[in-house]
KELUMDO-910574 format. One record per residue: residue number from 1; residue in one letter; x, z negated, y of N, C-alpha, C in turn. Coordinates in pm, 1 decimal. Atoms other than C-alpha are relative to their C-alpha. Example, Ala and Ser with C-alpha at 12.3 -4.5 7.8 and 13.67 -1.06 7.14 Angstrom:
2
+-----+------+----------+----------+----------+----------+----------+----------+----------+----------+----------+
: pos : code :     n.px :     n.pz :     n.py :    ca.px :    ca.pz :    ca.py :     c.px :     c.pz :     c.py :
+-----+------+----------+----------+----------+----------+----------+----------+----------+----------+----------+
:   1 :    a :     89.0 :      0.0 :   -119.0 :   1230.0 :   -780.0 :   -450.0 :     90.0 :      0.0 :    120.0 :
:   2 :    s :    -82.0 :      6.0 :   -119.0 :   1367.0 :   -714.0 :   -106.0 :    -77.0 :    -73.0 :    109.0 :
+-----+------+----------+----------+----------+----------+----------+----------+----------+----------+----------+
REM end
This chain:
75
+-----+------+----------+----------+----------+----------+----------+----------+----------+----------+----------+
: pos : code :     n.px :     n.pz :     n.py :    ca.px :    ca.pz :    ca.py :     c.px :     c.pz :     c.py :
+-----+------+----------+----------+----------+----------+----------+----------+----------+----------+----------+
:   1 :    m :   -114.6 :     66.7 :     58.6 :   5923.5 :   6158.7 :   5002.6 :     22.5 :     54.0 :   -141.7 :
:   2 :    e :    -34.2 :    -46.1 :    134.3 :   6101.3 :   6302.3 :   4699.9 :     28.4 :   -121.3 :    -87.9 :
:   3 :    k :    -16.8 :    113.6 :     90.8 :   6077.5 :   6061.0 :   4409.5 :    117.5 :     27.0 :    -93.1 :
:   4 :    t :   -122.6 :    -11.5 :     78.5 :   6400.4 :   5998.7 :   4221.4 :     -8.9 :    -85.8 :   -126.2 :
:   5 :    v :     -9.1 :     84.7 :    118.9 :   6500.0 :   5843.0 :   3890.5 :      0.4 :   -146.5 :     42.2 :
:   6 :    n :     -8.4 :    138.3 :    -47.6 :   6585.1 :   5525.6 :   4082.8 :   -136.6 :    -51.7 :     45.3 :
:   7 :    y :    134.8 :     38.7 :    -43.0 :   6236.5 :   5520.3 :   4238.4 :    -82.5 :    -44.0 :   -121.6 :
:   8 :    y :     80.9 :     30.5 :    118.2 :   6069.8 :   5531.0 :   3895.6 :     55.5 :   -119.1 :    -78.5 :
:   9 :    m :    -61.1 :    111.0 :     74.2 :   6317.9 :   5286.9 :   3737.0 :    -38.1 :   -135.5 :     59.3 :
:  10 :    n :     34.4 :    125.8 :    -66.3 :   6210.0 :   5024.1 :   3989.4 :   -149.1 :    -30.2 :      0.2 :
:  11 :    l :    143.4 :     26.8 :      9.5 :   5837.1 :   5052.2 :   3917.9 :    -26.9 :    -97.9 :   -114.6 :
:  12 :    p :     28.4 :    102.1 :    102.4 :   5673.9 :   4773.2 :   3712.4 :    -74.3 :     56.0 :   -122.3 :
:  13 :    y :     61.8 :    -54.3 :    121.2 :   5606.0 :   4965.8 :   3390.7 :    -20.9 :   -110.8 :   -102.5 :
:  14 :    v :     28.1 :     93.2 :    109.2 :   5446.1 :   4771.1 :   3106.8 :     80.7 :     43.9 :   -121.8 :
:  15 :    l :    -77.1 :    -25.4 :    121.7 :   5667.6 :   4744.6 :   2799.0 :    -72.6 :    -60.9 :   -119.1 :
:  16 :    e :     45.2 :     59.5 :    125.6 :   5566.3 :   4685.2 :   2439.1 :    124.3 :    -24.0 :    -84.1 :
:  17 :    m :   -115.5 :     35.1 :     83.9 :   5818.9 :   4505.0 :   2217.0 :    -48.0 :    -65.5 :   -127.8 :
:  18 :    w :     29.8 :     63.9 :    127.1 :   5806.0 :   4410.9 :   1852.4 :    119.8 :     14.2 :    -92.8 :
:  19 :    r :   -106.9 :     -8.3 :    100.5 :   6029.2 :   4356.3 :   1551.8 :    -49.2 :     86.1 :   -115.5 :
:  20 :    d :     36.2 :    -81.4 :    115.4 :   6032.6 :   4607.9 :   1270.4 :     30.8 :    -76.0 :   -129.0 :
:  21 :    e :    -17.3 :     66.8 :    129.6 :   6054.9 :   4530.0 :    899.5 :    145.5 :    -34.7 :    -30.7 :
:  22 :    d :   -142.1 :     30.6 :     19.0 :   6436.9 :   4528.8 :    919.5 :     51.2 :   -106.2 :     97.2 :
:  23 :    g :    -39.3 :    102.0 :    -96.2 :   6440.4 :   4273.8 :   1202.5 :     51.1 :     53.8 :    132.4 :
:  24 :    d :    -40.8 :    -58.0 :   -128.4 :   6539.7 :   4518.9 :   1476.5 :   -114.3 :     -9.0 :    100.0 :
:  25 :    w :     98.8 :      1.8 :   -107.0 :   6362.1 :   4508.2 :   1810.5 :    -29.5 :    143.0 :     43.9 :
:  26 :    i :     46.5 :   -130.4 :    -46.6 :   6158.4 :   4813.8 :   1909.2 :    -62.8 :    -22.5 :    136.7 :
:  27 :    v :     60.0 :     11.2 :   -133.1 :   6063.5 :   4869.3 :   2272.0 :    -43.3 :    139.1 :     44.6 :
:  28 :    r :     49.4 :   -127.0 :    -50.7 :   5852.3 :   5141.5 :   2429.0 :    -74.2 :    -20.6 :    130.7 :
:  29 :    v :     75.6 :     -0.7 :   -125.3 :   5688.0 :   5230.8 :   2758.2 :   -121.0 :     89.7 :    -25.2 :
:  30 :    p :    116.1 :    -80.1 :     36.2 :   5332.2 :   5342.7 :   2673.6 :    -34.5 :    111.9 :     99.1 :
:  31 :    l :     33.6 :   -102.8 :    -99.4 :   5285.0 :   5535.1 :   3000.3 :     92.6 :    121.3 :     -6.1 :
:  32 :    l :    -97.5 :   -108.9 :      3.7 :   5594.5 :   5748.8 :   2937.5 :      8.9 :     51.1 :   -144.1 :
:  33 :    k :     18.9 :    -52.1 :    135.8 :   5506.8 :   5954.7 :   2630.4 :    133.1 :     27.3 :    -70.7 :
:  34 :    g :   -117.2 :    -22.1 :     83.2 :   5770.1 :   5941.9 :   2360.3 :    119.5 :    -88.3 :     31.3 :
:  35 :    l :   -113.6 :     85.4 :    -36.9 :   5993.2 :   5686.0 :   2532.0 :     -2.0 :   -127.1 :    -83.9 :
:  36 :    m :    -10.2 :    114.6 :     89.7 :   6093.6 :   5438.3 :   2263.3 :    145.5 :    -12.1 :    -43.8 :
:  37 :    t :   -135.6 :     22.4 :     49.2 :   6420.4 :   5281.2 :   2154.6 :      2.9 :   -132.2 :    -75.4 :
:  38 :    h :    -10.7 :    124.0 :     77.2 :   6551.4 :   4987.4 :   1953.3 :    139.7 :    -58.9 :     14.4 :
:  39 :    g :   -128.6 :     69.0 :      0.6 :   6830.8 :   4735.0 :   1922.8 :     -5.9 :   -115.3 :    -97.7 :
:  40 :    n :     -1.7 :    110.1 :     96.8 :   6942.4 :   4456.2 :   1693.8 :    -34.3 :   -134.5 :     63.3 :
:  41 :    t :     48.8 :    118.2 :    -72.1 :   6857.9 :   4197.3 :   1963.1 :    -94.7 :     48.4 :    109.7 :
:  42 :    r :     89.4 :    -36.9 :   -111.3 :   6596.6 :   4189.9 :   2238.0 :     80.5 :     54.2 :    116.7 :
:  43 :    e :    -82.7 :    -40.5 :   -113.3 :   6870.4 :   4217.0 :   2498.6 :     55.5 :    140.9 :    -19.8 :
:  44 :    h :    -54.7 :   -132.8 :     29.4 :   7027.9 :   4517.1 :   2327.7 :   -109.2 :    107.0 :      9.7 :
:  45 :    a :    111.1 :    -95.4 :     -7.4 :   6688.8 :   4689.1 :   2294.5 :    -34.8 :     30.8 :    145.5 :
:  46 :    l :     31.1 :    -21.8 :   -141.6 :   6624.1 :   4640.2 :   2667.4 :    110.6 :     78.5 :     69.8 :
:  47 :    e :   -110.7 :    -79.4 :    -55.2 :   6970.9 :   4774.1 :   2754.8 :    -15.1 :    146.3 :    -39.9 :
:  48 :    m :     19.0 :   -136.5 :     49.2 :   6903.9 :   5078.4 :   2539.7 :   -118.3 :     66.6 :     70.2 :
:  49 :    l :    115.5 :    -55.2 :    -69.9 :   6566.5 :   5120.9 :   2709.4 :     39.0 :     48.0 :    138.9 :
:  50 :    d :    -44.0 :    -42.9 :   -133.1 :   6731.5 :   5135.9 :   3051.8 :     66.5 :    137.0 :     -6.4 :
:  51 :    e :    -68.7 :   -128.6 :     14.5 :   6955.3 :   5419.8 :   2933.9 :    -97.8 :    111.0 :    -37.0 :
:  52 :    a :     94.8 :   -101.0 :     46.9 :   6677.4 :   5604.5 :   2751.2 :   -100.5 :     36.7 :    109.1 :
:  53 :    m :     97.6 :    -25.4 :   -105.4 :   6433.8 :   5566.5 :   3040.5 :     60.6 :     85.0 :    111.5 :
:  54 :    a :    -66.1 :    -78.9 :   -104.2 :   6683.3 :   5700.7 :   3294.5 :     12.9 :    145.6 :    -44.1 :
:  55 :    l :    -10.9 :   -136.7 :     51.3 :   6745.2 :   6005.7 :   3074.1 :   -136.2 :     67.5 :     -8.3 :
:  56 :    w :    136.0 :    -53.1 :     10.0 :   6372.3 :   6054.1 :   3009.2 :    -47.2 :     44.8 :    137.5 :
:  57 :    l :     44.4 :    -31.3 :   -135.8 :   6300.1 :   6044.1 :   3382.2 :     78.0 :    118.0 :     58.6 :
:  58 :    e :    -82.9 :   -109.7 :    -50.6 :   6589.9 :   6276.0 :   3466.2 :    -49.3 :    134.9 :    -53.2 :
:  59 :    v :     49.4 :   -124.2 :     60.7 :   6464.3 :   6540.7 :   3223.4 :   -138.0 :     34.6 :     55.0 :
:  60 :    a :    134.8 :    -24.1 :    -51.9 :   6104.2 :   6499.9 :   3341.0 :      5.3 :     55.4 :    142.3 :
:  61 :    l :    -13.2 :    -48.5 :   -137.6 :   6208.8 :   6548.3 :   3704.1 :     57.0 :    141.9 :      2.5 :
:  62 :    e :    -59.3 :   -134.0 :      5.6 :   6425.0 :   6851.4 :   3618.2 :   -102.0 :    104.5 :    -42.1 :
:  63 :    r :    100.5 :    -94.0 :     51.3 :   6131.9 :   7011.2 :   3436.3 :   -126.0 :      4.5 :     86.0 :
:  64 :    g :    117.0 :      2.5 :    -87.0 :   5884.0 :   6930.6 :   3712.3 :   -123.0 :    -61.5 :    -64.7 :
:  65 :    m :    111.5 :     65.4 :     68.8 :   5672.0 :   6718.5 :   3480.3 :    -63.1 :   -106.1 :     89.8 :
:  66 :    e :     67.1 :    109.0 :    -70.3 :   5413.1 :   6481.3 :   3619.8 :     37.5 :   -130.0 :    -69.9 :
:  67 :    i :    -42.1 :    128.7 :     55.5 :   5541.0 :   6127.0 :   3571.1 :   -103.3 :   -105.0 :     40.0 :
:  68 :    p :     99.7 :    101.5 :    -33.1 :   5269.2 :   5861.8 :   3545.4 :     64.7 :   -125.1 :     58.0 :
:  69 :    e :    -46.6 :    124.8 :    -60.8 :   5311.6 :   5553.9 :   3760.4 :    -95.0 :   -112.3 :    -38.4 :
:  70 :    p :     87.1 :    112.8 :     34.1 :   5182.6 :   5208.7 :   3669.0 :    -93.8 :    -31.5 :    115.7 :
:  71 :    q :     97.4 :     41.5 :   -100.3 :   4871.3 :   5095.5 :   3849.7 :     21.8 :   -147.4 :     30.5 :
:  72 :    v :    -24.1 :    137.6 :    -41.5 :   4932.6 :   4780.0 :   4048.1 :   -122.1 :    -48.0 :     76.8 :
:  73 :    e :    115.3 :     57.3 :    -69.7 :   4638.4 :   4563.3 :   4147.9 :     46.6 :    -78.6 :    120.1 :
:  74 :    k :    -30.5 :     78.5 :   -119.3 :   4649.6 :   4429.7 :   4498.7 :    -95.5 :   -117.5 :      4.8 :
:  75 :    v :     80.0 :    122.8 :      0.6 :   4529.1 :   4072.6 :   4526.2 :    -36.5 :    -36.9 :    141.3 :
+-----+------+----------+----------+----------+----------+----------+----------+----------+----------+----------+
REM end
């Protein structure tokens, strides 16, 4: 099965979110090196992350990069 941007976008990646000294929200995906964005609200930061993540994944797939997937524990 060829993995697509949509495939990766639907995986349960862990996000880190915090506020910077100016009050903006910063969000990043630790497993996806360099993927970080921000917004003036949490909602805006998450919207920006969706766009940035899709672009990050598109470039990674075009370049044939290995894309890490989150590990999911089965209960």
